[in-house]
Structure formats: structure tokens, C-alpha cells
N, C-alpha and C positions, 0 to 999 in steps of 0.2 A: 529613196522616198523618205529617208530619215529626217531630212530638212523640212519637208512639208508636214510631216507628223508633228514636229515641234512647233512650226510656225502656225499651224492651224489651231493649236491650243492658245495662241496669243491673239487670234483674230477677234474674239469678243471684246477684248480690251483696247482695240485700236479704234481711233476716231474714223468717221466717214472720210474726212479729208485725207488721212493717212492711207486708207484703203484705196482711194481714188488715185493717189500718187503712186502707190505701190503697183497697182494693176490698172493700167490705162485702158481706154476703150479699144485700142488696137490689139490688146492682149488681155481679155477678161479673166477674172479669177476662176471661171469655169474651166478654162484650158489648163490652168495651173493645177486645179484639183483633179481632173480626170486623167491628165497625162503626167502626174507628179513623178512617177517612177522613171518613165522614159526621159523626161526633161532633166532629171538629176544625173542620169547616166551619160548624157552627152557632154563633150569636152568644149564648152562654150569659150572657156578662157584661152584655148589654143588658137583662136581666130585672131588674125590681124585685120581689123575691120577696114583698114585702108588698103589692103592688098586685094586687088581685083581678081587675082588668080584663084582666090579662095571662094569666089562667088558661086561657082558650080557646086561646091561642097555645102555651102549655106542653102542653096536652092533645093538640094536633095533633102536636107533636114526639114525644110518647109513642106515638101511633098510628103515626107513621112508623117509629119505632124497633122496635116490635113487628112491623110488616109486614116490615121489613128482616131481622129475626132469623128470621122464619118462612121468608122467601125463601132465606136462607143455609142454613137447616136442610134445606129441600127439595132443594137442589142439592148438599148435602154427601154424598159417597160413603161416608163413615165412619158406620156405623149407630149406634155409640155416641155420636159427636158429634151426629148428627142428633137422637137422642132427648134428649140433654142440652140442646141448643139449643131444642127444642120445649118442654121443661119450663121453661127460663128465660123464654121468651117468655110462657108462661102466668102465671108468677109476676110478670111485670112489671105485671100488672093491679093489683097492690098500689098502684101510683101513680095509678090512675084517679081515686080520690076526692081525692087530694092531689097534683096534677100539679106544683105548685111545689116539692114535695119532690124530685122527679126533677131539676128544674133545680138546686136547691141541691146535690144529690148529685154530679151530673156536674161542676158548676162547681168544687166542692171537690176532686174527683179531679184535674181538670186543673191546678188551682193547686198541689196537692201534688206532682204530677209535675214541674212546672216548678221547684219548690223543690228537689226531689231532683236534677234535672239541674244546677242551679246549684251545689249542694253537691258534686256529682261533678266539676264543672269546677274548683272551688276546691281540693277534696281528692279527687283521682281515686282510684278503687278500683284497687289493683294487680292485681286479678284480671281486669280487662277485657282481652280479647284484643286484641292489636295487629294491624292489617291487614298484608297481605303486603308492602306498600310501606314498612312501618316507621313510618308516621305515623298519628296519631290525629286523625280529622277533628274540627274544632271544631264544637260544637253551634250551630245557628242561633239567631237571636233568637226566643225562644219566649214573649215577653211582657215586661211591665215588672217587673223583679226587685224594685224597691222596693215597689211596690204588692202584689205577691204575698207578699212577706215580711210586710207589714203585715197582710194578710188572715189569714195563718197565725197571727200574734200575737193577732188578735181571736178566732180559733177556739180558741186555747189558753186565752184568758180565759174564753170561754163554756164550754169544757170544764171548766175549773177551777170555775166557778160551779156547773155541774151536779154536779160531784163534791162540792162543799160541801153542796149541797142534799141529795144522797144521804146524806152523812155525818150531816147534821142529822137526817134521818129515822131513820137507824139509831140515832143517839144518843138521840133521843126515845123510840124503842121500847125500847132497853135500859134507860133510866131508868124507864120505865113498868113494865117487867118486874121491875126491882129493888126497887120500892117495897113490894109485899107481902112479899117475902123479907126485907127489912130489918125489917118489923114482926114477923115470926115469930121472927127470930133476932137480936133487938136486943141481947141480952146475950151473944151468941156471935159475935164478929166473925171468928173463925177458921173459920166454917162454909165448907166447900169451894165450894159453889154461889155463896154471897155473894161470896167472894173472887174467884172467876172472873168474876162479873158486874162487880164493881168494877174489876177489871183491864181487862176489855173496855171499860168506860165510859171509863177513863183513856186507853186506847189511841185510842179514837175521838175523845176530846176533844183529844188531842195532834195527831192527824191533821187534825182540824178547824182547830185553831189554825195549824198549818203551812200548810195549804191556803189559809187566809184570808190569811196573810202573803204567800204566793206570788201570790195573786190581786191584791193591791194592788201588789206589785212588778211583775207582768206589765203591769198597767194603767199604771203610771208609765213603764215602758220603752216601751210602745206609744205613749203620748202623745209621748214624746221622738222616737221613730222617725217618727211622723206629722209632727212639726215639721220634721225633716230632709228627709223625702220631699217635703213641700209646698214647702220652700225650693227644692229642685231643680226642682220643677214650675214655680214662678213664674219661676225663672231661665231655664227652657226657653221659657216664654212670651215673656219679654223677648228671648231669642235669636231667636225666630221673628219678632218685630217688627224686630229689628236686621237680620236677613236680608232681610226685606221691604223695608226701607229701602235696603239695598245692591243689591237687584235693580234699582233705578232705573238703575244704571250697567251692568247686564247680568250681574251675578254670579248664580250658580245659587241658586234659591230653591224649596223644596218648600212649596207653599201649603196642603197638606193639613192641616186642623186636627182631623180626626177622632181621631188618637192622643192629642192634648192634651185633647180633649173627654172621651174615655174616662178619661183619667188624672184629670181634674177630678171627674168623676162618681164614680169609685171612691173618691177621697179624701173626697168629701162623704159617701159611704156609710160609710166607716171612721169618720169623725168622728161621725156619728150613732150608730153602734154603740158607740163608746167613751163617748159622753155617756150612752147608755142604761146601759151597764155601770157607769159612775161613779154614776149615780143609784141603782142597785141596791146598790152597795157602801155608799153613804151610808145607805141604808135599813137595811142589815144591821149597820153598824158605828157609826152615828151621825155627827154632824157633826164632822169633824176638819179642822184647819187645812190639812193637805196636800191634802185633797179639794177644798177651796175653791180652792187654787192650781191644781190640775189642771183644775177646772171653768173658771176664768178663762182658762187657757191654751187649752183647747179652744174656748171662745167666741171668743177672739182669732183662732185659726187659722181658724175658720169664717168670721168676718167678712172676714179677709184673702183667703180663697179665693173668696168671693162677689164681692168687689171686683175681684179679678184676672182674673175669667173673662169680662170684656167686652173684645172686641178688634175692631179695624177690619179686617174680612176683605178688603174691596175699598176701597182708598184713593181719595179724590177725586183729580182731576188735581192735580199739584203746581204747575202754572201755571194759574191760573183767571182768565179774562177776565170782567170785570163784564158783566152782562146776558146771559151765555151759560149754557146749561143744562149741568149735570153731575150725576153720581150717586155714591153711596157705599153700602156695605153693612156693617152692624155685626152681629157674631155674639156670642151669649151661649153660652158653653161649658157652662153648667149649665141650658140651656133646658128640658130634659125634667124638671127638678126644680122649675120655677117652679110655684107654686100655681095651680090653675085658678080661673077666676072673671073678675075684672076684667082687660081687656086691658092689656098693658104698653106704654106709650107712651114712645118715645125722642124727645128733643129735641136739635137741633143748633144751635150758635151759633158765631160767629167770635170768636177770642181772639187777642190779640197775643202776641209772644214773651215779654214781661214777665209777662203774665197766665198763660201756660203755665208759666213758671218758678215763679210763686207757688202753683200748684196743689200742688206738692210740699210746700209749707208749710201746706197745708190751707186756703188762702185761696180762696174761691169768687168768681169774677169777677162783678162787679156792673155795671160799665160796658159798655155795648153799643157795640162798635167797628165794627159793620157790620150791614147789613140783609140777612138771608138769607131767601129765598123758598122755600116748601115745605120747612120745617125740622123737620117731625115725621113719624114713621113708627111703625107698630105692629110689635111683636115677634111673628113668626109662625113656627110649627113646620112643617117639611117632613119628612113621614114617610119619603119615599124617600131623601133624603140624610141624614136624622137630624140636621139642623141647625136651629137656631132663630135667625132673622135678622130684622133690621129694614132694609129697603131704602129708601133715600132717593132718590127719582126726581125728575128735573126740578128739582133745586135750582138756585138762581141767586143771585148776590150783586148786589143792586140798587145798593148804594153801600158805600163803605169809608171809615173814618176813619184817616188816616195819623198816625203818630207824628212827633214833631219829629226831623228827621234831623241827624246830626252830620257836619261836614266835607263831604267830597265824596260821601257815601253817597247812592245814588239810590233811587228807589221800587222798582226791580227787585231791590234787595238786602234789602228789608224782608220779614220772615217772619211769617206768621200760622199758625193751625191751626184745625181744627174740633173743638169740644168736644161730645161726645155724653154726655148724662146721662139717667138714668131711675131709677125706684123699683121695686124687685123684692121680692116675697115668695116665699121658698123653702118648699116643702112640709116641714112639721115644725118650722119656725121661727115664732115668734110675731110678731115685729115686722118691718116692711119694712126693706130696705137701700137706701140711695141709692148708686148705682154710676155711675162715669164713666170715660171714656177719651178720648184725643185722637188726632187723625190725625197723619200725618207733616207736617212743615212745608210750607206752601204759599206761593206768591208770587202776589199779586193784581195784575193789570194792567188797564189800561183801553183799550189799543190793541194790535193785532196786532204793531206794530213793536217792542213791548217784549218780545215772547215770547223772542227769542233770548237777551237779557241775563238775563231771569228764569230761563231754563233753566240758564244758567251758574251762578246762585246755587244752584239745586237740585242740580246735578251736584257742585259743591264741597261742599255740605252732606252729600250721600249718600255721597260717596267718602271724605271725610276726617274726619267726625265720629266721636267715640269712643263705645263702648258705655256705657250708663248715664250719659250726659252730662247736664248741666243744659241744659234747652231754651233755645235751639237753638245752643249754643256750638260753634264750629268754629275750628280753628287758622288763623292768618293766613298761615303758611308751612308747606309740606310738602316732604319730600325728593322729588327728581325721580323716584326709583324708584317711589314711590307714585303719582305722576302718570302714569307709564307704564302701570301696571296699570289705572288708571281709564280712560285714553284708549283702550287696546286693547279693554277689556271693553265700553265704550260703543260703539265702532266696530263690533265684532262683533255686539252686540245689535241695534243699529239697522239695520245692513245685512242682518241675519239670515244670517250666513255663519260657517263654521268656521275661516276663515283670518283670523288677527289681524294685528297690526302686528309685524313682525320688528324685530330690534335696529337694523337699518340705517334703517328708517322712523323708529323712535323717536329715534335719534341725530340724524336730520335735524330732527325736531320740537324737540329740545333746542336745536340750533343756532339755530332760529328764535325760540323763546321767550326764550332768553338772549342773542340777538344775538351769537353767537360763531361766526364762519365757519370757524374752525380745525377741521379734521376730526380732529385729534389730541386734542381735549379730552375728558376723562372727566367726564360730567355726573351720574353715578349718585347722588352724595351731595350735590349742589348743591341748596339750597333754592329752591323756586319759590313766589312769592307770589300771593295773590289778585289783586293789582294787575297782575302780569305775565300772569295767566290771562285776565282780562276787564275791566280798567279802563284800562290803558295801551295805546295803539295800537302796532302793530308799527312798527319803524323804516322810514320812507319810505312807510308805508301809512296809510290812513284807517280801518282796522279792527283789532280786537283779535285775539289768538291764538285765543280760543274762537270768535269769529264766523267766522274763516277756517276753522278745523277743522270746525266744525259744517256749513259750506257744503260741504266735501268729503264729509262723511257723507251729507248730503242728496242730493248728486249721485250718489254711489255707490249709495245705496239705491234711487233712482228710475231710474237709467239704466245703471249699470255693474256690478250685482251679479254677473252671470254671468262677466263679464270678470275681476273681482277674485277671485272664488272659484276660478277656474281658473288663477290665477297669471299672467294676461296683462298685468296692470298693475303696474309697478314701484312706483308710488305716490309716497311722500315720498322725495325724494332731493335732497341739496344740490348746488349748482352745481359745487363742486370735485370731489365724488364722481362726478358725471355726467361731467365732463371726463376724469377718470381712467379710467373704464371704457369710454369711447367713443373715446378719442384714437387708438388703434391699429386701429380698425375701418374697414372699407372704406366708401366712399360708399354711401348708401342704408340703412345700419344704423340702426335706430330703437328707442326704447322709449317707454312711456307713463308720464307723471308728472303729479302734481297741480300746478296752477299756483300759483306764489308770489304773483303780482301780482293775481289776480282771485279773488273768493270763488266757490266752486262751479265751478271750471273744471279741465279736463284738457287737457294739451298733448302734442304729439308732439315729442320731442327726437330729432334725427337728424343723421347725418354727411353733409354736402354739400360741393360745391366752393366754393372761395373765389375772389375776383376775381383773385388772382395765380397761380391754377392749383393752389393747395394745397387743404387741406381745413379745414372748420370745423364746429363743432357749432351747430345752429340749432334754435330752438324755434318751432313753428308757433303762431299765435294760439290761445289756449285755446278749447275748445268748452265751452259752458255747457249747462244743461238745455234751454234753449230751442232751441239748435242741435241737440242730439241727439234732441229730439222730432221735428224735421223730417226728420232723416236720422241713422240710428244710427251708432255708432262704427265698427262693422264695415264698413258701406258707405263711410264717409269714408276709412278706411284703404285699402280697395280702390281708391278713386278717385284717391288721391294717388300719382302715378307716381314721385316722387322718393324714396319709401321702399319698400324691397324686402325687407329681411330684419329680422325682429324680433330684438332682442338676445337671445342673442349672435349666432346666424347661421342662424336658421330662416326659410325662405321664408314671407312673410306669408300667401300664399294657402293654405298648408298649415295654418297656425295659426288664421286667422280665417275660413276659408271657411264654416264653419257659421253665422257671424253675418251673412253676406251676404244681402241681400234678393233673393228671386226676382223677376225682371221681371214686371210685371202683364200680364195678358191684355187684349186689346182690349175696351173696354166695349161691352156689347150695344146701347147706343143710338147707336153710331157714333163716339163721342168717342175720340180717340187718347190712350193713357196717357202720362204724363210722369214724369220723375224728377229729383230734385235731385242734382247732381254737385259734389263738392268738388274744386277744382283749386288747386294751388300753382303760381303763375306767377313767373317772373323779372321783376322790375321793370325798366323800360326803362333801359338803360345800366348795369346792375349785375347781379351774380350773386345778389342777395338775393331770395328768393322771397316771395310773398304768397299769401293764400288768397282764392279767390272762392267765392261761394255756400256760406257767407256771406262777405261781404268782410272783410278783416282784414289785419293785418301781423304780422311776426315778433315773438314775445314777447321773446326774447333771442338774441344771436348770440355764440358763443365761438370765436375762431380756434383751431384745433388746436394751433398751434405757439406760442401766446402764453401765458406763465405767468399763472395766475390768483391764486396766493397771494402770492408775492413772488419777486424775482429770485434766481437761484442755479443752480448746475449741475444740481441735481435738484429742479425746482420742485414735484413732487408726491410726493416721498419723505417723506410725513408719516404718522405712526401713525394707524390706524383702530381703533376699539374692538372688541375680541374677547376675551371673558373665558374662552373655553374652550380652544382649541388654536391652534397656529400656523396663521395663515390662509395658504392657498395661493391661486393664481389662481382656483380654483374656489370658495373660501369666500365670495367676494363675492356669490354668488348664493344667496339663502335657499332651503332645501330645498323649502319649500312653493311657491316662485315658479317654479322651473325644474325640469323633469324631467331625467332622466339624459342624454337625447339633445340637450338644449338647452344643456348645459354647454360652455364654450368650450375652445379649445385652450389648454393651460397656458402656451404661449409668448405668448399675447395680452396677458397682464397681469403680466408679471414685475415691473413697477414696483410693483405693489400689495404684493408680498411685503415690500418695504422699509417700506411704509406700515403694514402690520399688525404687523410684528415687535415693535415697541415696546409697543403696546397689548395684545398677547397676554399680557404679564406683569402687567397691571393686575388 
């Protein structure tokens, strides 16, 4: 009903002529008013008014409309309105013999209403009253303005044609009437009746010529508008594919194809109407060069639309292991317009990156680079979802032919794609069309150990490739700021959390990938290369940055999601930063950080006593997924006696109590329950603790009073990145990580103010 609410505000500003054209006698404005909600809920645009098979559906809509009108009339207390509505409901029987005319009438009314609203938005009527708050509400999206404008152009052409036909009939009649008069008054050209007739004929001929010119002009303008509208549609389809690609790293993606399908179907209908009108113009005016050009243009637009309407709705996995089953779904947006008869068969094949690149040059791949099992599927229509899809189930790559690799390129960096092809006949078109589309790039592996590196190739491709690229070109280097977006989006998507990586986490990741321990460094504009991401191992480690980061994602997703989402895990933090924020904390203060030395590990960093009676920061041996499967993180924190307050100063039992496991009841068969307990013990002869159950050692130990950066009177007075405001002792704690009552006393971190002061100006 939103459309009627808006259009009713414009009614006082419309002329009587416009109102009469908008709401004809066969469909009075009363029907539009009283049944506004019901009318706007129906799918009038889904009808093909030339399809006789849809007449029963249209007739049912007519019956519902009449029944609703009668019901409104019955409950209307105004006698005059009651009688009027009853009279209108009886007159609606006019549509009983031609129900499609009702569909056309209502559809045209709704289209013209949307057009009027757009015109009012572009050129608002000054008479429209302004609401009390002084603002005019913006109209909602009431349809595709491009398509609606096109449909109105077609209606204008059809109206012009009908006017020409009417003028032609009148002209023929007038000429027929004038013939006997000319015979009787052949020698008296000044005869009043003959002069009047000739004048009338001349006027009609002039109107006929002007209307014929207008018809051709309208047709030319409509073809131009169709070309522009279709270009926007094809760009939107490309954008949909681009968003689908970017969703791999967790960016938002609306996968609903129905609006694009409706757009495609409407443009196909407009193209058909214009081709029909062009054929009638050629019949009336003969073969003219400009008509041939319009005809070629429409044929090209039709071919382009048919080819662009095949999309991969459900992509195959972007990492595919040979001999493993996978599936994919291809959707044809013009599926309802496919000619009935022979089933449409789609075929899939594997192509290389170079073959995908050649497709843009019209080169059809002939070399078979892989053996694909279950590579055919039938295009089937689903009435409920209004979609026409071919679903490839249980596909499998039996073997793959690798290309010659250059330099240090590995098999997990090689990209392939699935090419889907078919031959389609569209209703109303004589010859079949060969259409094709390709999937997103895929990496084919032969062993599970290759999956991590293959996923790195996919992530880099999805995060940093450009729209409308040549398949499958990606940059070798990207700014760190772009990498930050990709890492945070991927982390949130995989873990299924709303809490992303804050700037402190990202700064720590930059320190790691660039091997820059200085916390004062600004990395935002530094380029990071593919080699740094997943080819070169990290300094002092035997794994790459991505392998380490993906291990953290996997651990968090499987064991730590709730802890992370509630801000109980600090996450990525450099050793210098860790030392700064804990150095003035009392013994037993701890925080949770991801391990630097082990893939998929989380460690507890805490303040403990040193051998000489001082204090030092110690890191308990990291817990892996295997460790946390046997005893959860909450239970392990409960068991460790040397940690008492989670940073900054909250009692651990208050924070982690809900994660503690309730002791098991005695087993009914008489067995006594048992539990695993985590203990951090002092090693004999030292103050260095170690873990038991599971056994382990300390990951790192940092004496509190020992400078980590370099000697000097203020060893930690280094800038820390903060692009917003001057950081205080509170600004070290990300808002999502710590609630208000968890913020420390400002006196705890006065040294940090010196660290932040410089980078606040960056």
C-alpha cells in the first residue's frame, strides 16, 4: 500500500485529463483506493499477457477483486459509496471474457503511478503540503525506474500507432466521401462543401505525417533507452558476481537473483515489443536504411541479453580436492522464456586460467585439461521459487593436467575454473543461442595438506582482484590497509562473530608480517606482497603468515568463539605492547593472547614473581585445539592458581564463571567420575612455572624491569598508532574488548601516554 499512500498525496496536483488517463472507466479510482493493499501485493509483472495458459490465474484474480469489492461495499456505512461500489463490482464482469485485459490495465496503472512519483521526486509539486516537522519524506523504492520509463515509451509508441491507424481510417473515409463531390463540381473548385472536404483531408494528412514522424522518433528513442537500460542491467549482473566473489572473505552479499531476473524478463519483453513495432513501421513506411540499423541494434541487444542471463548461483568450492564430490548450481534468468519442448542440457568442463582469458576473445577451449565426472545437468524450472536452474550434483575431478610452472610457483597457486555451456531457444526467437558462463577461480589439490596454501591463493584472489579484470589477474602487492580489511572480514566470517580485529590487533599483525618489532611504526601505507603473505616463512618459524593466521581462525572458530565474542581474549598483541600494559600490574594479573610460536595456540600471559623477588611477565605454554577439547579454556583458567585477575583488574571467577564445567554426578554403574586439572607448578630450584595436564613449559618470560626495546631512561616511551584522538591510559583497551567497569585506573599506564602522543598525529 506504500505506493498508493504516496500517489494519493499527488492526486490534488494532477489535472483531470491525467486522472482520466490514469484511471479509465473500466477501472475507476475507487477500486484503486479501496483495494490498494491487495492490488500492490499481487505479482502483475509476472504475467505474460500473450500466454493463454495464464488466463485461469488472471480470472482468479478478477474473482478475488470482485469479492473484495462486494465485501467493502457490504461493510461501508455510507449508502452512496455502498451503491457505487456494488455498481462497480458488477461492471467488473466486463473483464470476465478477457481477464488478461484486467492484468494489462492494472499493470499499466501501477507503472504510470511509479512514473508520476519519480517525476514528482525530480520536479516536486510546490502545492504538496509539508509535514509538521518541516521535512518531506523521501518516497520508497517503488520499482525499477529505468524499466518503468521504457515500458511507458513502448505504450507511447503503441498509442501513436493506434492514433495513426485511426487517422488513416478517417482519411480514407474523407477521401471516399470527397470522390463523388469532385465529380459533380469538377468545374467549380470554389464549391463550399468541396473546399471544406479538401481542407479536412489536408489537415488529416498533415496530422498523419506528423504522427508518423513522431512514431519513428519515439521508436528510435526507445531503442536508445533500451540500450542504456540493458547496459546498466549487465553491469549490475557483473556487480552481483563481483560481490559473490568478495563474499569469500566475508563481505556482505545479497544473493537474491529475483530482482535481476525480473529486470531481464522485462527487458526481453520490451525488446520483443519494439521489434514488433519496428516490423509494423517497416510495413507502413517501406524498407528504410534507418529501420535496418534499428533492427540490427535490437537483434544485438537481444543476443547480448540472452548471453548475459546465465549465472552461477551456487559456486563450486574454490578449493577442490581430486576424487572428492562437490556441487554447483547454474541459473538462467530468462528461464521462463525458454521455448518448451526439448530439455535444455548444460555441460561443465574444467578450463585453465589462459583458456578463461581467451574466452573474452571468443576462443572456445578445445583442449581438455581435466576429467570431470557427472558434468551434465538439465535446466529445470521451480514454480515455487520462480527460478530455472541446472544443479550439478556429485561432480568430481578424476584427474587434472597441470600447466608448466614458472620459478617458485607451486601447484596451489595455479587457478582453474568451471565453464558451463548450453544451447537455448527463447520463445519468439527463430534460432538457438549458445550461452556460457564461468565459475569463480578454483584451485585443484590432490592432498588435504595442500588445502591451507590453496585457500591462501583463493583469499588473495578474492580480496585484491579488480572488478572486470582479465581472468584471473591479481596484483603482486597491496597496501597494508587493504590487507587489514581482508583479514578482519575473513576472521569475522569464519568465526561467525560481530567482533572484528581492532587496530591494536592489526598493528600486531603488521609487526609480524613485516618483521618490524618497533611499536611506533606506521604500516597503513606499506605494501605487503604475496610472498610475505604465504610464500616466505616468518622469521625464526617454519610456517608462513597465512598458515599461522588461519590456525588462529580455526582455533577461535572451534573452541573460543564465545570467549572472543564477549571480549575476553585480547588476541593479537606484540611482546613490547604486552610488557607495557602489564608492567605495573600486581602479581596474578593475566590476559589471553594468541601464540606467536605455535599454529593454532592460545596462551595466558600473566604477571608472576621472579627469582630475585621482583616481578616478571610469563607466558604459559599455548593451549591447542586438542588441549581445549579435553578441558575447556574456562576450566583451565579456573584451575591455574597463579592467575587471579583478568586484565585490567577483574576477578577471574566473576568473568569466567559461566564457562566453568559443573562437576559430574556419580555414574549409575558405580564408577567414580574424574576430571582433568591444569596446574602451573614451579620447577625445582627456580621460580619458573610449568603446566601439568597437559605437560608443558613456559612459552616466553619477560622480566618486568628489563627493557625489551633498547636501553635508555624511558625504554617504553615509544609512539603507538592512534589516528583518532590523543590516547589516554584508557585508550589502550578497545571498546569492544572491555566494558566500562573493566577499565583500569588512569594511573596504571601513564607511560603509555608518551607512547601514544606521537602517533596520534599520524
